[in-house]
C-alpha positions, 0 to 999 in steps of 0.5 A: 505522492503518486506511485507509477503504475498505481490504480485509483484504489491503490493511490487512495490507499497510499494517501491513507498511509501518508495520512495515518500514523497507524498505517505507516507503522504497519507498512514498516513491518515486513509483510506479504502482498496478501497481508497488505491487501488484508490491511487495506481492506481493514481500512476500507480499501479494496485492492487485489494482489495483482495490482499491488504486485504491479506497483513499482514502489512495492516491487522496489521494497514496499511502501515503507519508503513513502514517507 
């Protein structure tokens, strides 16, 4: 699944979320954009607050709706 307005880095992270149950659990929590960027970094994905905030899925309520 590819979210509209996603950078290649964000697309790679979203794929990792789909493939990683632990990340899916973290995405179910109410988290800030800054926390999401930190979680992504913990899993080797370098994201910026701006690119996450520009993502339509994130704007619609977060990545907990991916799966």
